[in-house]
C-alpha positions as CSV (number, residue, x, y, z in Angstrom):
1,M,-16.9,-33.1,-44.0
2,L,-19.5,-31.1,-42.5
3,R,-18.2,-31.8,-39.2
4,R,-15.4,-30.5,-40.1
5,V,-16.5,-27.5,-41.4
6,A,-18.9,-27.1,-38.6
7,A,-16.0,-27.2,-36.0
8,L,-13.9,-24.5,-38.4
9,L,-16.8,-22.3,-37.6
10,L,-17.0,-23.0,-34.0
11,L,-13.1,-22.6,-33.3
12,P,-13.8,-18.6,-32.9
13,M,-16.5,-18.6,-30.2
14,F,-14.6,-21.3,-28.4
15,L,-11.2,-19.5,-28.4
16,L,-13.4,-16.2,-27.0
17,M,-14.8,-17.8,-24.3
18,T,-11.4,-19.4,-23.5
19,V,-10.2,-15.8,-23.2
20,Q,-12.8,-14.6,-21.4
21,A,-13.0,-16.8,-19.2
22,R,-9.1,-16.6,-18.6
23,A,-9.9,-13.2,-18.3
24,A,-12.7,-13.0,-15.8
25,V,-11.5,-12.1,-12.4
26,V,-14.2,-11.3,-9.0
27,D,-13.1,-7.9,-7.4
28,D,-13.4,-7.4,-3.4
29,R,-17.0,-6.6,-4.2
30,G,-17.3,-9.3,-5.2
31,A,-18.4,-8.3,-8.7
32,R,-17.2,-10.7,-11.8
33,I,-14.9,-8.7,-13.6
34,A,-14.6,-10.4,-17.4
35,L,-12.5,-8.9,-20.1
36,A,-12.1,-10.3,-24.1
37,K,-8.8,-9.5,-24.1
38,P,-6.0,-8.0,-21.8
39,P,-6.5,-4.3,-20.7
40,Q,-4.2,-1.8,-23.1
41,R,-4.9,1.3,-21.7
42,I,-5.1,1.3,-17.6
43,V,-6.3,3.8,-15.2
44,T,-5.5,3.6,-11.4
45,L,-7.2,5.7,-8.1
46,L,-4.9,4.4,-5.6
47,P,-0.8,5.0,-5.5
48,S,-0.3,1.3,-4.3
49,L,-2.8,0.1,-7.1
50,T,-0.1,2.4,-9.6
51,E,2.3,0.7,-8.3
52,T,1.2,-2.5,-8.6
53,V,0.7,-2.2,-12.2
54,C,3.7,-1.4,-12.9
55,E,6.0,-3.8,-10.1
56,L,4.0,-6.6,-12.6
57,G,5.4,-5.1,-15.8
58,A,2.2,-3.3,-17.0
59,C,3.9,0.7,-16.6
60,E,3.2,1.3,-20.2
61,R,-0.7,0.6,-20.4
62,L,-1.1,3.2,-17.5
63,V,-3.4,6.1,-19.5
64,G,-3.9,7.8,-16.0
65,V,-3.3,8.0,-12.0
66,D,-4.5,9.1,-9.2
67,D,-3.0,13.0,-7.8
68,Y,-0.7,11.1,-5.5
69,S,0.8,8.1,-7.4
70,N,4.6,9.5,-7.9
71,W,7.0,6.2,-8.2
72,P,8.0,4.9,-10.6
73,A,9.2,8.6,-11.9
74,Q,7.8,7.5,-15.7
75,V,4.0,8.3,-14.3
76,A,4.8,11.6,-13.3
77,R,4.4,12.4,-17.1
78,L,0.8,10.5,-17.2
79,P,-3.2,12.6,-16.2
80,H,-3.8,12.9,-12.7
81,V,-7.3,12.5,-12.5
82,G,-8.3,13.5,-8.5
83,G,-8.1,10.7,-6.0
84,V,-10.1,8.3,-4.0
85,D,-13.4,10.9,-2.8
86,D,-12.1,13.6,-6.0
87,A,-12.0,11.6,-8.8
88,S,-13.1,14.0,-12.4
89,I,-15.1,11.3,-13.9
90,E,-15.0,13.9,-17.3
91,R,-11.1,13.4,-17.5
92,I,-11.5,9.5,-16.9
93,V,-13.9,9.2,-19.6
94,A,-12.3,11.0,-22.0
95,L,-8.8,8.6,-21.2
96,K,-11.5,5.7,-23.0
97,P,-10.2,3.2,-20.1
98,D,-10.7,0.0,-20.6
99,L,-10.3,-0.9,-16.9
100,V,-10.0,1.6,-14.1
101,L,-8.4,-0.3,-10.7
102,L,-9.7,1.7,-7.5
103,S,-10.7,1.4,-3.8
104,S,-13.8,-0.3,-3.6
105,S,-14.9,2.4,-1.8
106,S,-14.2,4.8,-3.8
107,R,-17.1,7.4,-4.6
108,A,-16.0,7.1,-8.5
109,L,-16.5,3.6,-8.3
110,Q,-20.8,3.5,-9.0
111,R,-20.7,6.7,-11.4
112,L,-18.2,5.1,-13.4
113,E,-19.9,1.6,-13.8
114,S,-23.0,3.4,-15.1
115,L,-21.3,5.1,-17.6
116,G,-20.4,1.6,-19.1
117,V,-16.4,1.7,-17.9
118,K,-15.2,-0.9,-16.6
119,V,-14.2,-0.8,-12.8
120,M,-12.2,-3.3,-10.3
121,G,-12.8,-2.6,-6.9
122,L,-9.6,-3.6,-4.4
123,D,-9.8,-3.1,-0.3
124,L,-6.2,-2.5,0.9
125,K,-5.6,-1.9,4.4
126,T,-3.8,-5.1,5.4
127,F,-0.3,-7.4,4.4
128,D,-2.7,-10.2,3.4
129,D,-4.7,-7.5,1.1
130,V,-1.6,-6.6,-1.5
131,R,-1.2,-10.5,-2.1
132,R,-4.6,-10.5,-3.1
133,A,-4.4,-7.6,-5.1
134,L,-1.4,-8.6,-6.7
135,L,-2.6,-11.6,-7.8
136,R,-6.1,-10.1,-9.1
137,V,-4.5,-7.4,-10.7
138,S,-1.9,-9.6,-13.1
139,Q,-5.0,-11.9,-14.1
140,V,-7.4,-9.3,-15.1
141,V,-4.1,-7.2,-16.5
142,G,-2.6,-10.4,-17.9
143,A,1.0,-9.8,-16.7
144,G,3.6,-10.5,-14.0
145,D,4.4,-13.5,-11.9
146,A,2.4,-12.4,-9.1
147,E,3.5,-15.0,-6.7
148,A,7.4,-14.3,-7.3
149,I,6.8,-10.7,-6.4
150,W,5.6,-11.5,-3.7
151,K,8.1,-14.1,-2.6
152,R,10.7,-11.5,-2.8
153,M,9.0,-9.4,-1.2
154,N,8.8,-11.3,1.8
155,A,12.1,-12.6,1.4
156,R,13.3,-9.0,1.7
157,I,10.7,-8.5,4.7
158,D,12.9,-11.8,6.6
159,A,16.3,-10.2,5.7
160,A,15.4,-6.9,7.4
161,A,14.2,-9.3,10.4
162,A,17.1,-11.4,10.5
163,A,19.6,-8.3,10.0
164,L,18.3,-6.6,13.5
165,P,19.9,-6.8,17.0
166,A,18.2,-8.9,19.5
167,N,17.8,-6.4,21.6
168,A,16.1,-4.3,19.1
169,R,13.2,-7.1,19.6
170,G,10.3,-6.0,21.7
171,T,10.3,-2.9,21.3
172,T,7.1,-1.5,22.2
173,V,5.9,0.9,18.8
174,Y,3.2,3.9,18.2
175,Y,3.2,4.7,14.3
176,E,1.1,7.6,13.8
177,V,0.3,7.6,10.1
178,S,-0.8,11.3,9.8
179,G,-1.7,14.6,12.2
180,G,-4.5,14.0,14.4
181,G,-3.9,10.9,16.2
182,Y,-4.5,8.6,13.3
183,A,-2.2,5.6,13.9
184,A,-1.6,2.3,12.5
185,S,-3.0,-0.7,13.8
186,A,-1.6,-4.2,14.7
187,S,-4.1,-5.5,11.9
188,S,-2.4,-3.1,9.1
189,H,-0.3,-3.5,7.0
190,V,2.3,-1.3,8.8
191,G,1.5,-3.0,12.2
192,A,2.2,-7.0,10.0
193,V,5.7,-5.7,9.1
194,L,6.4,-4.4,13.0
195,A,5.5,-7.7,14.0
196,R,7.6,-9.1,11.2
197,L,10.6,-7.2,12.7
198,G,10.0,-8.5,16.3
199,A,8.5,-4.8,17.4
200,V,4.9,-4.7,19.5
201,N,2.4,-2.3,18.1
202,V,0.6,-0.4,21.2
203,V,-2.0,0.0,19.7
204,P,-4.0,-3.4,18.9
205,G,-5.4,-4.8,15.3
206,E,-9.3,-4.4,17.2
207,L,-9.6,-0.5,16.9
208,G,-9.4,-1.3,13.4
209,T,-6.5,-0.3,11.0
210,V,-6.1,2.7,11.1
211,P,-7.9,4.2,14.4
212,K,-8.0,7.6,14.7
213,L,-7.0,7.5,19.2
214,N,-7.7,9.9,22.6
215,P,-3.9,11.0,22.8
216,E,-4.6,9.8,26.3
217,F,-4.5,5.8,24.8
218,V,-1.0,6.9,23.8
219,V,0.0,8.3,27.6
220,R,-1.3,5.1,29.1
221,A,0.3,2.8,26.4
222,D,3.5,4.6,26.8
223,P,5.7,3.0,24.0
224,Q,9.5,2.6,24.5
225,L,9.5,4.2,20.3
226,V,7.2,6.0,18.1
227,M,7.2,6.5,14.6
228,A,6.0,9.7,12.4
229,S,6.1,11.8,10.0
230,R,8.5,15.0,10.0
231,R,5.7,17.2,8.9
232,E,3.7,15.9,12.5
233,I,7.1,16.1,14.7
234,D,6.5,19.1,16.1
235,E,3.5,18.6,17.2
236,L,3.8,15.3,19.1
237,A,5.5,16.7,22.3
238,A,2.8,19.4,22.7
239,R,0.1,17.1,23.3
240,P,-1.6,16.7,26.3
241,G,0.7,14.8,28.6
242,W,2.8,13.4,26.1
243,H,6.2,14.4,27.8
244,R,6.0,11.2,29.8
245,I,5.6,9.1,27.3
246,R,9.0,7.1,27.6
247,A,9.4,7.6,23.3
248,I,9.3,11.3,23.7
249,R,11.2,11.8,26.9
250,D,14.1,9.9,26.0
251,K,14.0,11.1,22.9
252,R,13.3,7.8,20.9
253,V,11.3,9.2,17.6
254,C,11.9,8.4,14.4
255,T,10.9,10.1,11.6
256,F,10.6,9.7,8.2
257,A,11.5,11.8,5.2
258,P,8.2,12.3,2.6
259,A,9.5,9.7,0.4
260,E,10.0,7.1,3.1
261,G,6.2,8.1,4.0
262,D,5.2,6.8,0.9
263,V,6.7,3.8,1.0
264,L,5.1,2.9,4.2
265,A,2.1,4.6,3.4
266,R,0.8,2.4,0.8
267,P,-0.1,-1.3,1.0
268,G,1.6,-2.7,-2.1
269,P,5.0,-4.3,-3.9
270,R,6.9,-1.9,-1.8
271,M,6.8,-3.9,1.7
272,G,9.9,-5.1,1.4
273,E,11.6,-1.8,1.5
274,A,9.2,-0.7,3.8
275,A,10.7,-3.0,6.1
276,E,13.9,-2.1,5.2
277,I,13.0,1.5,6.9
278,L,11.2,0.5,9.4
279,A,14.3,-1.7,10.9
280,R,16.9,1.0,10.5
281,C,14.8,3.0,12.8
282,L,14.6,-0.4,15.3
283,A,17.8,-0.9,15.5
284,T,19.0,2.8,15.8
285,P,21.1,2.5,18.8
286,F,20.3,4.1,22.4
287,S,22.3,4.5,25.4
288,A,21.5,3.3,28.9
289,A,21.2,7.0,29.3
290,G,18.8,7.2,27.2
291,R,20.3,9.6,24.5
292,G,19.1,8.3,20.9
293,P,18.9,9.3,17.4
294,G,17.2,12.4,18.6
295,W,14.1,14.6,17.2
296,G,14.2,14.1,12.9
297,Q,17.3,11.3,13.0
298,G,15.3,7.8,13.9
299,A,15.8,7.2,10.1
300,A,18.1,8.6,7.8
301,P,16.2,10.0,4.2
302,R,16.6,7.6,1.4
303,R,15.4,7.8,-2.0
304,P,12.9,4.6,-3.2
305,A,14.2,2.0,-5.1
306,P,13.6,2.1,-8.9
């Protein structure tokens, strides 16, 4: 009888320990994140993390997001609390989050931890980072099937690659991330998708995921195709020596509308859609005479999938 009573008394403790063990996840800093129950009030400080939470089916648990999060549409109604380098600590704390998901290099991380806020730091730069973030966020949030999402995303990339014409494969590409010569290298998430599509990135991964390049580097690389956002397109041809680059000379330049640029820039669950956008650019027909889509017409604008 006494044993039975003792077992009943200890049962809640065992259940609590089980829940804690199930919720314990190690983030990209090596810090152990242990929660007694799945978080119900979540703040995200990266668009890719916002999209990851929503893709896992936990969008309704978000109580705040960074200033750049705009997909899915419902996050526009949430409080926006700054970005990687200028997050408003006061506003975040006022939201009383159970968990804040943010970059492991964010200035806000240590400050929030010192105030007793649970944080999870994640690095999102490469294609493999996307899978790791999916798995870890799914574990700590206690929602979604990360592996199923990963498989669907990869199937979509494979389908985009399979649909490309044979003559698009092997195209040398320069992908400009933002003004000032920052490029997506072969080791970036964009570089990984380009490789899956059969393209050749002229920026080697050894330079870092998003290196800042001397304009002469691109001139020497002489890519066959340039990809950039629409707001940077006028600047490219004016750079010293760039008129000699094949892509510029033959007008083989793809530009992306802001909504497309968001999909491409974010290493998150919409990488399948990113592959389709890049594939449309690679598949744009060019004649032997060099007639191409011209400036601003390489990738037709399309709204991100809901």
